[in-house]
SERO-4910 file (N, C-alpha, C, O; in steps of 0.05 Angstrom, whole numbers):
BEGIN
 pado doro    nc1    nc2    nc3   cac1   cac2   cac3    cc1    cc2    cc3    oc1    oc2    oc3
  Unk    A     16    -32      1      2     -7     -2     13     24      3     19     33     24
  Unk    A     13     37    -23     23     74    -17     10     89    -17    -13     86    -27
  Unk    A     19    112     -6      6    139      2     -3    143    -27     10    134    -46
  Unk    A    -29    158    -30    -39    173    -54    -28    191    -59    -27    195    -84
  Unk    A    -16    211    -42      5    234    -56     32    232    -39     34    216    -20
  Unk    A     51    246    -45     74    249    -36     73    257    -13     57    275     -8
  Unk    A     87    250      6     84    265     35    104    293     28    121    293     10
  Unk    A     98    315     45    112    333     37    128    344     75    116    343     96
  Unk    A    150    351     71    163    360     96    176    393     89    190    392     69
  Unk    A    174    414     97    182    433     96    205    439    119    195    441    142
  Unk    A    227    442    117    244    450    142    249    486    145    255    498    124
  Unk    A    247    497    167    253    523    166    279    528    182    278    525    206
  Unk    A    304    536    171    333    538    188    342    557    178    337    563    155
  Unk    A    360    571    197    378    592    187    405    583    184    423    599    181
  Unk    A    407    557    186    438    540    181    429    520    172    426    500    185
  Unk    A    422    523    148    410    501    127    433    472    119    428    449    114
  Unk    A    452    486    120    469    472    107    476    444    141    486    422    140
  Unk    A    467    456    160    473    423    176    446    401    171    442    380    184
  Unk    A    433    411    154    407    390    142    423    373    115    416    350    109
  Unk    A    443    387    100    446    371     76    452    342     76    440    324     64
  Unk    A    471    339     92    475    304     98    467    288    102    470    267     90
  Unk    A    441    296    131    427    279    144    397    276    122    380    259    124
  Unk    A    397    291    108    367    288     80    380    275     60    364    261     48
  Unk    A    406    272     50    403    270     35    421    239     23    429    235      0
  Unk    A    422    223     46    436    196     51    410    179     55    387    188     58
  Unk    A    419    152     56    411    136     76    376    129     65    367    139     45
  Unk    A    364    116     80    335    114     79    321    145     73    304    148     55
  Unk    A    328    159     84    318    180     73    319    193     49    300    205     40
  Unk    A    346    188     36    359    201     10    344    180     -9    341    186    -32
  Unk    A    336    159     -2    329    133    -19    301    139    -22    289    133    -42
  Unk    A    287    153      3    251    157     -2    251    187    -24    232    195    -38
  Unk    A    280    199    -23    265    222    -38    267    220    -67    254    234    -83
  Unk    A    290    196    -75    296    188    -99    272    175   -110    266    179   -133
  Unk    A    253    154    -93    235    145   -103    219    164   -107    207    160   -128
  Unk    A    212    184    -97    182    204    -99    168    196    -78    144    200    -81
  Unk    A    175    185    -51    160    175    -30    160    200    -18    136    205    -12
  Unk    A    177    222     -9    173    242      6    191    263     -9    208    257    -26
  Unk    A    185    289     -1    185    313    -18    205    341      8    191    358     19
  Unk    A    228    340     12    239    350     29    247    379     25    268    383     11
  Unk    A    234    398     35    247    427     27    261    445     48    248    454     66
  Unk    A    284    448     45    298    476     63    290    495     62    296    504     40
  Unk    A    276    515     78    277    550     79    294    561     92    296    556    116
  Unk    A    310    579     78    323    598    101    306    628     98    301    641     77
  Unk    A    299    633    128    276    671    131    302    687    129    299    711    135
  Unk    A    331    679    121    340    706    113    333    715     92    336    740     89
  Unk    A    321    700     70    310    714     53    292    734     59    287    752     42
  Unk    A    279    733     83    264    753     92    274    765    112    256    775    126
  Unk    A    301    769    124    319    785    131    320    809    140    327    824    122
  Unk    A    316    822    162    310    857    164    333    868    156    352    857    167
  Unk    A    339    890    138    355    911    136    376    899    110    369    886     90
  Unk    A    405    908    115    412    899     84    429    878     90    440    869     71
  Unk    A    438    862    121    447    842    118    421    821    124    424    798    134
  Unk    A    405    830    118    379    810    119    389    795    155    399    772    157
  Unk    A    383    810    174    383    802    202    357    781    203    337    784    190
  Unk    A    363    756    226    341    745    234    333    743    262    314    734    274
  Unk    A    355    756    268    358    752    306    362    779    311    369    796    295
  Unk    A    355    781    342    359    810    350    361    804    387    358    782    398
  Unk    A    367    833    400    364    825    426    342    818    434    322    819    420
  Unk    A    344    808    463    318    801    475    305    820    492    316    825    513
  Unk    A    276    836    484    267    854    512    281    837    538    291    815    540
  Unk    A    276    856    557    278    848    587    310    849    598    317    854    621
  Unk    A    330    842    571    356    846    581    378    817    579    403    815    582
  Unk    A    354    797    574    370    763    579    397    759    562    405    777    548
  Unk    A    404    747    563    437    738    552    427    729    525    407    715    528
  Unk    A    434    732    499    439    717    474    412    727    458    392    736    470
  Unk    A    414    725    429    397    734    404    373    716    408    371    693    418
  Unk    A    360    727    400    326    708    392    323    714    359    331    734    347
  Unk    A    309    695    350    299    699    321    273    715    323    256    712    341
  Unk    A    274    734    299    257    753    299    227    742    292    226    719    282
  Unk    A    205    754    296    180    747    286    182    744    255    180    723    242
  Unk    A    187    767    246    175    779    221    192    762    197    180    763    175
  Unk    A    219    745    196    225    730    173    209    713    176    195    709    157
  Unk    A    205    693    204    194    666    203    163    669    197    152    651    184
  Unk    A    148    691    205    121    684    198    118    695    165     95    694    155
  Unk    A    141    704    151    132    711    123    142    683    111    130    676     90
  Unk    A    162    666    121    170    646    108    133    624    112    115    618     95
  Unk    A    135    619    137    104    608    141     78    612    124     66    595    111
  Unk    A     75    629    126     55    647    104     61    643     77     43    642     61
  Unk    A     86    639     70     87    636     40     81    607     38     67    600     20
  Unk    A     92    590     55     87    565     51     50    556     45     37    546     27
  Unk    A     45    567     70     11    566     76     -1    570     47    -15    552     37
  Unk    A      4    597     33    -12    603     15    -17    576    -13    -33    571    -31
  Unk    A     10    563     -1      5    542    -29      2    520    -30      3    505    -50
  Unk    A     -4    511      5    -14    481      8    -29    483     39    -28    505     50
  Unk    A    -38    468     49    -52    469     78    -26    446     90    -11    431     78
  Unk    A    -28    451    118    -11    433    132    -19    429    155    -26    445    172
  Unk    A    -20    397    157    -25    386    187     -8    394    208    -14    395    232
  Unk    A     10    399    200     24    413    232     32    429    224     35    430    199
  Unk    A     42    454    244     70    467    236     79    468    264     69    482    281
  Unk    A     99    451    268    122    436    287    148    450    294    168    450    280
  Unk    A    143    464    321    172    479    331    190    458    344    182    447    365
  Unk    A    209    453    335    229    436    356    242    449    376    262    463    373
  Unk    A    232    444    397    236    459    430    245    446    448    231    427    455
  Unk    A    269    453    462    275    426    484    243    431    507    237    413    523
  Unk    A    233    446    506    214    442    534    185    429    511    164    431    522
  Unk    A    184    422    493    161    405    472    155    382    490    164    381    513
  Unk    A    139    362    479    130    337    478    147    320    471    154    318    448
  Unk    A    158    303    492    182    283    484    172    272    454    148    272    448
  Unk    A    197    264    435    200    246    411    185    218    423    194    205    441
  Unk    A    165    213    412    163    177    420    150    157    388    133    165    372
  Unk    A    163    133    388    145    118    368    130    135    361    133    151    343
  Unk    A    103    131    382     78    131    374     78    161    357     73    161    333
  Unk    A     84    182    369     85    210    356     95    204    323     85    214    303
  Unk    A    124    181    324    134    188    299    104    169    275     97    176    252
  Unk    A     95    151    286     76    135    272     55    151    269     43    143    249
  Unk    A     41    174    279     25    192    281     28    215    264      8    227    257
  Unk    A     56    225    255     68    240    242     73    235    207     73    248    187
  Unk    A     79    210    215     78    186    186     56    192    163     58    194    139
  Unk    A     31    192    185     10    193    162     -5    218    154    -28    219    146
  Unk    A     10    233    157      7    261    151      8    277    120     18    261    104
  Unk    A      2    295    112     10    297     87     41    311     83     62    303     75
  Unk    A     29    345     99     48    363     96     48    367    123     29    362    138
  Unk    A     71    375    127     88    384    151    110    407    162    134    404    156
  Unk    A    104    420    173    133    444    167    141    438    197    126    434    216
  Unk    A    177    438    197    188    439    220    205    464    222    219    474    205
  Unk    A    200    473    249    213    506    251    234    493    268    227    478    285
  Unk    A    271    502    261    284    492    279    296    526    288    307    543    274
  Unk    A    289    525    320    304    553    331    327    549    330    337    527    325
  Unk    A    341    570    335    366    576    343    381    599    365    370    607    386
  Unk    A    405    605    355    412    628    381    392    625    417    393    602    426
  Unk    A    385    635    425    368    639    453    343    627    446    331    618    466
  Unk    A    334    624    426    299    615    420    285    633    402    295    654    396
  Unk    A    264    626    395    252    653    376    222    664    392    207    655    409
  Unk    A    223    683    376    202    710    392    173    688    399    162    673    382
  Unk    A    168    690    425    151    676    431    119    674    420    103    655    423
  Unk    A    116    700    407     88    704    387     92    681    368     73    669    356
  Unk    A    113    678    366    113    649    334     95    627    350     73    618    344
  Unk    A    110    621    372    101    599    387     68    600    395     55    578    396
  Unk    A     55    622    402     31    628    407     16    631    388     -6    628    397
  Unk    A     14    636    362      5    642    345      4    630    315    -17    629    301
  Unk    A     30    620    307     33    605    289     37    574    293     28    556    278
  Unk    A     53    569    319     57    537    322     36    520    330     20    530    346
  Unk    A     32    491    321      3    482    325     22    457    348     10    449    368
  Unk    A     43    449    344     55    427    368     88    438    360    100    450    342
  Unk    A     97    427    391    121    425    392    128    402    407    118    388    425
  Unk    A    161    401    387    173    372    399    204    369    401    220    380    387
  Unk    A    208    353    421    232    355    437    242    329    434    226    311    437
  Unk    A    271    321    428    286    297    425    295    292    453    302    269    458
  Unk    A    295    306    468    302    299    495    304    324    516    304    347    508
  Unk    A    306    317    543    312    343    559    347    351    564    360    349    585
  Unk    A    353    359    542    380    378    540    373    402    524    349    407    520
  Unk    A    391    415    516    398    444    499    416    426    479    433    409    482
  Unk    A    402    437    454    422    439    432    434    464    420    429    484    433
  Unk    A    447    467    399    453    489    389    432    505    376    429    529    381
  Unk    A    418    491    360    388    492    348    378    467    347    381    447    361
  Unk    A    361    476    322    334    453    320    341    444    298    320    436    289
  Unk    A    359    439    282    368    424    262    373    397    261    361    381    247
  Unk    A    393    390    278    393    363    294    365    351    299    356    333    284
  Unk    A    353    362    319    323    349    322    302    341    299    288    321    298
  Unk    A    306    363    279    295    365    259    297    338    243    278    323    239
  Unk    A    320    334    237    335    312    220    327    282    239    322    259    230
  Unk    A    328    288    259    313    257    273    281    256    269    272    237    255
  Unk    A    266    273    280    236    280    270    240    270    237    231    248    230
  Unk    A    249    281    227    253    275    196    254    246    187    237    234    174
  Unk    A    282    235    199    287    206    194    262    181    209    254    159    200
  Unk    A    254    197    239    234    178    253    209    178    230    197    157    230
  Unk    A    201    195    214    173    200    202    182    178    180    171    156    181
  Unk    A    203    186    159    208    175    128    212    146    131    211    134    109
  Unk    A    217    134    149    232    112    153    203     90    149    204     68    138
  Unk    A    181    105    160    154     89    156    134     85    138    116     67    137
  Unk    A    143    113    119    129    116     93    131     92     77    153     92     68
  Unk    A    119     71     68    109     41     53    130     49     31    125     69     18
  Unk    A    150     36     27    167     35      8    196     47     20    217     40      9
  Unk    A    198     63     38    222     72     42    236     43     49    246     32     29
  Unk    A    238     31     70    248      8     78    242    -18     58    221    -31     59
  Unk    A    258    -21     46    259    -49     29    235    -65     44    211    -61     39
  Unk    A    247    -84     67    231   -100     77    210    -82     98    218    -72    120
  Unk    A    178    -80     86    166    -67    100    165    -66    131    169    -47    146
  Unk    A    159    -94    140    154   -112    161    179   -103    182    177   -103    206
  Unk    A    198    -97    170    220    -90    192    217    -62    212    228    -63    234
  Unk    A    205    -41    204    197    -19    213    173    -20    243    169     -4    261
  Unk    A    157    -56    233    135    -64    253    140    -73    270    124    -82    285
  Unk    A    173    -75    276    180   -103    299    207    -85    309    225    -95    323
  Unk    A    207    -57    301    231    -36    317    220    -38    347    199    -46    357
  Unk    A    240    -29    356    235    -25    386    211      5    397    221     27    390
  Unk    A    196      8    406    178     16    422    150     14    400    135     32    406
  Unk    A    143      3    382    125      6    367     97    -16    389     73    -12    389
  Unk    A    110    -32    401     86    -47    424     95    -33    456     91    -46    476
  Unk    A    104    -14    457    112     -4    480    139    -24    502    146    -28    526
  Unk    A    148    -33    470    167    -64    490    196    -50    470    194    -36    450
  Unk    A    225    -60    481    242    -51    469    252    -84    443    237   -104    442
  Unk    A    271    -84    429    269   -108    412    282   -133    424    299   -131    442
  Unk    A    276   -149    417    295   -175    428    328   -177    410    334   -167    388
  Unk    A    341   -188    425    367   -182    414    371   -196    387    359   -217    384
  Unk    A    384   -189    372    390   -199    339    414   -208    341    430   -202    358
  Unk    A    417   -227    317    449   -244    313    447   -249    282    425   -254    272
  Unk    A    472   -247    267    475   -258    236    503   -274    248    514   -277    270
  Unk    A    506   -282    217    536   -309    221    557   -291    223    555   -267    218
  Unk    A    586   -308    235    581   -336    238    566   -341    268    566   -324    286
  Unk    A    552   -369    268    539   -378    288    561   -385    313    554   -401    331
  Unk    A    587   -374    314    607   -379    339    623   -357    332    630   -356    308
  Unk    A    632   -338    349    656   -324    342    672   -318    373    657   -314    393
  Unk    A    701   -317    375    703   -323    401    698   -343    423    713   -345    442
  Unk    A    679   -356    418    669   -377    440    642   -358    438    624   -372    429
  Unk    A    640   -348    440    610   -325    432    589   -337    415    594   -336    391
  Unk    A    563   -350    422    542   -368    406    519   -352    404    508   -334    418
  Unk    A    513   -364    381    484   -351    376    464   -366    391    470   -390    392
  Unk    A    439   -358    406    427   -371    418    420   -397    407    425   -394    383
  Unk    A    410   -424    412    403   -448    401    380   -446    392    375   -453    369
  Unk    A    365   -436    406    332   -425    391    332   -409    366    314   -411    350
  Unk    A    346   -396    364    346   -385    335    354   -394    310    349   -383    289
  Unk    A    371   -422    314    378   -440    296    359   -462    296    363   -483    283
  Unk    A    341   -460    308    319   -485    307    303   -493    284    296   -515    276
  Unk    A    300   -463    275    276   -470    257    246   -473    257    230   -476    239
  Unk    A    245   -470    282    212   -470    293    209   -448    302    217   -438    323
  Unk    A    192   -436    281    183   -410    283    162   -399    316    165   -380    331
  Unk    A    145   -419    314    135   -419    348    153   -405    370    151   -385    383
  Unk    A    180   -433    366    190   -433    392    209   -401    387    216   -390    408
  Unk    A    216   -388    364    236   -367    361    219   -348    375    226   -336    395
  Unk    A    189   -344    360    173   -323    373    168   -321    398    165   -299    408
  Unk    A    165   -343    412    170   -342    441    195   -331    456    196   -314    473
  Unk    A    211   -343    446    242   -339    461    237   -303    452    229   -288    470
  Unk    A    242   -294    428    232   -262    422    222   -247    442    234   -231    457
  Unk    A    191   -256    443    172   -240    465    185   -238    496    183   -219    511
  Unk    A    200   -263    501    210   -263    527    231   -244    525    223   -222    533
  Unk    A    251   -244    518    273   -229    508    262   -201    500    281   -186    495
  Unk    A    247   -193    498    234   -164    489    228   -156    517    245   -141    528
  Unk    A    207   -163    532    201   -164    558    224   -152    582    225   -132    596
  Unk    A    241   -176    577    252   -179    599    277   -149    591    284   -136    611
  Unk    A    284   -143    569    296   -124    572    285   -103    569    300    -84    563
  Unk    A    253    -94    570    238    -74    581    238    -69    599    238    -46    607
  Unk    A    238    -97    620    238    -85    641    261    -81    667    258    -72    690
  Unk    A    286    -92    652    314    -83    657    316    -46    654    318    -27    670
  Unk    A    314    -49    624    330    -14    609    307      4    611    312     27    617
  Unk    A    280     -2    608    264     13    606    230      8    614    207     11    604
  Unk    A    241     -2    633    205     -3    658    182     10    659    159      1    664
  Unk    A    189     36    654    165     58    648    142     56    624    120     65    621
  Unk    A    164     37    605    144     35    582    120     14    593     96     15    586
  Unk    A    129     -3    609    101    -22    617     78    -11    628     55    -21    630
  Unk    A     89     17    636     64     28    648     45     43    627     28     59    635
  Unk    A     47     38    601     34     45    584     23     20    568      8     24    549
***
């Protein structure tokens, strides 16, 4: 099953160079070449203020650090919205809802998404109040900008689009799809340095293998991510 229309992701960034490699290679790059997803990066400097096309200014109140101004960002978003409807306009924020597999699954079913990358000290809060529909974080820490988080979200979404991964069932068995971590995986050789592949995986018995995988997934989740079992 394929999407009737190609998914489109628009990313707004003042440092678009940071996104070039993550979006051009591996699964995301192949999905773009197949026409499964369109990804466009927009630099708000095109609407920057003054002869130097500034996109940031000092913050009111005297706090340290520069803040992205509302006007350049507003104009980029309005330009994009004039061309199509967007399911979500997402700000990559350290204090947004933390990205999960469930969120990635949800976003992968959408048609058009905007990802706004913050930079410097952040963005004028009026952007968040009036333009943004959702805020997503990739963890409780601060990075230099939203470009790396945007690349993470894009990768998490695109790999779920039918056809992006050669073996589409592979994505269904990823960690977190059932709020469980994945069971351990092995490949050849059967033995290396005296370390052996579990006998059950060599048995050829799918029932026993599935039972072992389920047990391993549950054990690893209890040990490493016990909070997932509350869900």
